[in-house]
N, C-alpha and C positions, 0 to 999 in steps of 0.2 A: 674390764673384765669385770670387777667389782660391782658397777651398774647393773649388769646384766644379770648377776647373781642377787642382789637385791630386789631387781625387777621379777624374778621368779618366786622369791621367798615372802616378800612382804610390800603389798600395795600401799600401804601408807607410807612408806618412806621412799617410796618410788621417785619423787619429784627432784629431791633434793639431791642425791645421788648422781641423778641423770644430768641435772643442770651442772653439777660440777665435772662429770665427765665431758659433757658437750664443751664445757669452757675450756677445760684441759685439752681435748682432741683439737680445739679451733687453735688453741696458742701452739701446740705441737705443731699443727699442720702449718701455720704463719711462719714458724720458727722452721721448718723443714724446707718450706717454699723459698724462705729468705737463704737458707745455705745454699740451696740448689742455684739460686739465682748468681749467689756471689762466687761460688765455686762447684759450678755443674761439671761433674765427672761422668764418664763413659761407664766406667765400672767402679762402684763404690770401693772405698779404701785403696783404691789404686791411682798413682799419678796417671795423668792422660798420655804422657810420653810411653809409658809400658803398656797401657791399652790400645794405643796405636800399633806399637809391636805386636800385638796378640793379633790385632785384626788384618794385620798385614801378612800373618801366616795362613788367614782363612783361604782356602781357595776361591778364585774370583767369580765362579759358577755360582757360589751362594751368596753374593752380593746382594742380589736382588731379594732375598728373603731376609737378610742380616738387617738391610736398612729398614726394616717394618718394625724391629725392635722399639725405637723411641725416637723422637725427633732427631736427639742429640746422636744417635747411631747412625740416623741419615745423612746428617750432616757430616760426620765423619767420614762415610763410605763416599760421599761426593766430594771429597776436599782432595787438593791438591798434596797436602801434607801425608794422607794416607801412602798415595800413589810414590810419594818421594821416599817413603818408609821403605814401601816395597822394593824399590831401586837399591837401596842402601842396603837391604838385608839379602838381595839377590834372590827374591821370591816373586820375580815379575814372570807372566805368562806369555807363553805366545799362541796367539789364537787364529783361526782362519776363518775369514770372513769371505762369502758367497752370495754373488748377486744374481737372482732368478728373475724371470720375466714370466707371468702367468697370464691368463686369459684378461683379454681387456687391456693388454700392453701394460699391466700393472707391475710394478717392480717390488719384490719381497727380498731382503735381506736375513741371512741366516749365519749366526757364529758357531764355530766349533771349538770346543775345549778338547785337544786332542789326548789330553793325559785322562780324563773322566769319561770322553767320548759323548759327552752330552751336547744337547744344540739348543740354541737361545735363539728365538726369532726377535728381530731388531723391530724397533717402531716402523711404522711404514714413512716414507719421505712425503716431506709438506709438497703439494702443487705439481707432483712428478706426472702423475698420470689425469689427462683430462676425461673425466668422465661422462661429460656430454658429448665428447665426441665417441667415446665407445661405445656408447647407447644408441648411435646411428649406423651401427654394424660396421666400423671401421677396422675392428679388432683381426681381420682377416690380413690386412696391408703387412707385410714381411720387409719392410725395409727396416730392419731395428736390428740387429745382432751385432753391433760393435760397442761395445764398452771396454775400452782396454785392447783387450786381446782378439776378439771376434768379430768380423765383419762378413756382410754381404756385400762385397762392391759390386756386384751386378746391379745392384737397385741404385746405387750412388750414380753410377755411369749412364745408366738409361736417364736419369735427369740431365745430365750433360748432354745428352743426345737429343733432348726434345721434348721430354716428359715433365715439362714445367710446371705443370699444376698438381702434380703426386704431391708434394710437400703441403701444398694448400690445405689436403685434405687429410694429413697426416698428424696422428698423435705425439705427443712428447717423445722424441727418439735420439739416438745418436749421441748421449752423453758419454764421458771418459771419468774412469775412476783413478783414485790416487790415495794413497796412504803415507802421512809424515806426522812426525811429533807425537804419537799417539793417538792419531784421529784420521776417519775415513773423509774423502771429499769427492764429492760428484760435479762435474764440470759439464757447463754448457750442454750443448744438444740442440733440437729442433723442437720447437712450439708453433703451431700454425703458420708453419713455412718461414719462420725467423729463426736464424743462430742464435742462441741465447749467449749471454754473458755470465749468467748467476752461478754461483758456487754454493752448493750446500755442505754443512760439515756435522758430521755423526762424532759425539763426543761419549766414548764408550763409559767414561767415569760417571757422567751424568744420564748415560743412557736417552740422549734425546737429540734430535736435529735442529741445527739453526743456519740461518744465510749469513754469509760472509762475504767479504770484499768480491767485487765482480771481479772478472777478466777483463783486461783491456780490449779485447776483441772477442766479438761474438761467434764461435765456433762450434763445429758438430764433428764427430768421428775423428777427434784429434788423439795424438799420443801423449801420455804421461810418463815420469820415471822421478826418482827421488834421488838427488845428488846434493851432499853435504847438507843433509836436512834441510832441503828446499824442493819443492814440488815445481817441475817444469812442464808446461803444456806446448805442444808442436805440432803444428801444421794443421791438419783438419780442412773442413770445405765450410763454405757459406753459401748465403743466395746470394744470387748476382742477377743481372738483367738475362743473360744466356742460359740460366739453370743456377746449376751449382759450381762453384768456382772452388778450385783448390787454394788453400792459404799456404805460403811458405813462412810466414811470421812464428814467433816464438816468444814466449813470455815464462816468467819465474815468480813462484809465490813463497814468501818468507813468512812461516806461522809466527815466528815471534813479534813481527810488526804487523802483520796482516795485511800486506802490502804486495802489489804485483809488480813487476817490473820489465820492461821489453828487454830482450835480447837480440842480436842480430839474428836476420831471418837466414833460412836456410836458402843457400845459392841454388840449390837443383842443378849443380853443374853440368852432370851428363843429360838432363833432362833439355837444357839448353841448346845442346850441338846435335840437332837433328838436322836430315840432310834436304828437307824441304818445307816451306812455310806451311803446307797442306798436313803435313805429319805435325808439325808443331801445334797446329790448331787442333787436329784430332786425338793425339795423344796426351793426357792429361797427367801430370805428375802427381803422385801423393807418397806421402809417409806411410810405411804399410808396418811398422814397428818402433818400437824404442825400448833402450835398457840403458841402465846404469852400469858401467864394467870399468876397472881399473882408474875410476877418478874422472872418467868423461863418460858424453852421453852417444851412443851409436844408435844411427836412424837409418834402418835401411828403406830403399824408396823404388817405387814401381812407375813404370806409364802404363796406363789402362786406356783400352778403349774396345769396350764391351763386343764379344765376349772372349777378348784376348787381353794379357797383361804380359809385360816385359820387366823383369828385373834390370835396375839401372844400378846395381850398387848401393852406395849410401853415403851419409855424410856423419861426420864425428864434431861434435860439441866440446870444445875444451875450456871450462869456465874461468881458468888462470887467464890465458890470452884473450878470453872473449870472442872466441873465432870459430868459425867452421874449416874444416879440411876434409879432403875425400876420404873415404873409408877404405881401408886395405882391401886389395882386391879378391883376395881370397875368402875374406871373412863376408864381403857383399853378396859375391858372385855365389857363393856356396852356402848362402844362409837358409836353412829349411822354410819353407812355406806351407800354407795352408788356407784354406777356403779364400781361392782367387786371390792369392799371393800375399795373405795377411800372415805375419811373422809372429810365434809365439815363442816366448824365450824367458828365461828366469836364471838369475845368478844366485848360486850357492855356495858360500865359503871361498869366495873370490872366483870361481870357475861358472862360464857361461854357458847353459845348457840350452837346448832346443828340441822340440819335438818335431820329428821329420814323417810326414805322410806321402811325399813324392813317389816311394816306389807303388805302392798301393793301399788302398782304404783299408784292407785288412791287416796290413802289417804297419804298426805305428812304431817307430823308434827315436831313439834318444842319440843326441849328438851333441860332443863338448866341441867348442872352440880351442884349437891349439893355437895360442897366440906366437910363439916361437916358430911354428911352421906357417903361420897364417892359413889353416886350413880347419876344415871340420869334420871330426872323426866319431865314428861309431862307439858308443859304450855300452847300449843296450839294444839286442839285435831284434827283439820284440817286447813290446808292451801287452800285457795279457787284459787287452779291452777289446771288445768287437766293435765293429762299425755300427753306429746308429743313425741311419741315414735321416731318419724322421727326425731328428733333433738339428736345429740349425746350430747349437755350436754344442758338440756331444761330449767334448772334454775341456779341461783347462789345464793348466801347468802353475804348480806355485811351490814356492822354497817354505819349508816350515821345520822347525826344531833341527835345522842342518840336514835336512834330507829332501829329496825332491819327492814331490807328490802329485799326482795325477788324478784330477777331478773327472769322474765319467757321469754321463746320465743315460740310463736306457727308459723304457717304457714305462717303467714302476718308480726306480730309486736313483737318487744321488748316491755313489760311492767314491770313498776317498781311498786311492792306494798310494803305500808308501813304498820306497826303494832307498837303498844306501849303495849309490854308484861312486863312492868317493876311491875305492880301492882300484876301480877301473881307468881313472883319468891319466894315471901314470902308465898305464899298460898299453891303451889303445887297441884290443885286440882286435884281428883282421877276420877272425872266423868265429861262429857262436851256433849255439845250438841251443832249443828251448825244450820245456816238458811241464807238463800240469800234474801236479799230484792231486789227484781226485778225491783222494781222503781228506786233506787238510784244505782244499781250494786255493793253495798257494800256488803261484807260477815263479818256478825255479829258471834262471836264466844264465847257463854254463857258458862260459868262455875259456879260451885255451890264448895267453898271452904267451911272450917269448920264454918266461922264466918258470911262471907259477900257473896255478889254475883257480880263477877265482868264480864267486857265484853270486848273483844277483838274486835277492830274496824280496819278493815282491809279498805285501799283505796288505787287507782291507782293514783299515783301522776305523772306519766309520760309515754308516750308511743312512740315509733320510730316505722317508718314502715322499714322492714329489712326481705324481703321474703327470701332471697337466702344464708343470712349468719347463722352461729352457734354462741352459746355462748361459750366463750373459760374461761374469767376468770374477775374478776372484782376488782378495789381497789378505797379507797378514800385518797384525798388530801385536807388539810386544809391550806390554803394560803391568 
């Protein structure tokens, strides 16, 4: 400061004070730099342990901006230490991740923070869409709609029935989605008629994609589920000499070791007991869903011959016995189906729920599986969503914050509907009626159980404009 004053007041005395000031500033800068290198602190005068506790309390939606403060803050925001602190403090946040498909068969991920109701777009997955193929006008091909829960089985079966060259002209499609140990995973799929083994991982801490260990078998349209903090990939199809060939094999990924391991193949027991060799050659068995429930994997199955499909129950994998057994009859025979037999389900607080569209497209219902009675029972008589026939997969099902969420897509928007149906699980009402409160836009589902009257309150928790996209799949992550 004295240097600047002498600069203004006396030209003659300018050089000496300025030189002293410069030398002093250089010394201070060097000392400061040295101090920072020896003891870099996120927040001056605070131990880093305290700083991490402060950062761990900041909502995660702000982390992309917070990391711009400095290199030290960026390193802290992307460190395992910070997210371990969040776990210790109980400040973890559960987000909903939605995968969509847009024109040109490009895949786009969006993350929703349900508390702030703010969206975040994820970086684009590497090497997912083959742009040279989309430029050839192949975006109209529609054998795409399975990623986890949605599938247009018709296109797959047409491949079995002789359209062997369809996949040769088809961009990457048919991958499956999983979420384990705080990361998203995209598995396999088709690319240039080949079933892929590759696996991509999205790390929300780093906000980036990376390729991890490949599966043991190339597979598309497989089913995934999480059990004991491991990611299972079961079934699917591959390209064979006679077209698409269903897979009975299954494997499991341990995120701690990064290794895929083989588990016993699905027996497809009921599919093997066909009356004639003709039917055995014509009907193809396929896993149409998978869910983790009561410590085991439940895999419903069907036999397909376009345009028909026949449910054949399913099979259950027990990780302790490392073997498959037949699924309980009531569970397999009554499992609600959608989109040519694909099963859409979610486990929330230990209860298994499924969307049921079997009655009519305009009446979407939610059922819960009663383990004691081996039966599916209706808990919500009508979900307040219209039928959007123009969308290949107009709705998805997710368990978020301990509640059921239905993700819908109309001509313009993606909407997230939330309902709390826990009070209905024990009563299993036999009759229900519904009404729409036009003033609030909230759908009320009233039921009359044996002893009390319950109400299911639906509310839209978030929306996003998305005119040209289709819903593909969704996952939740709690970090």
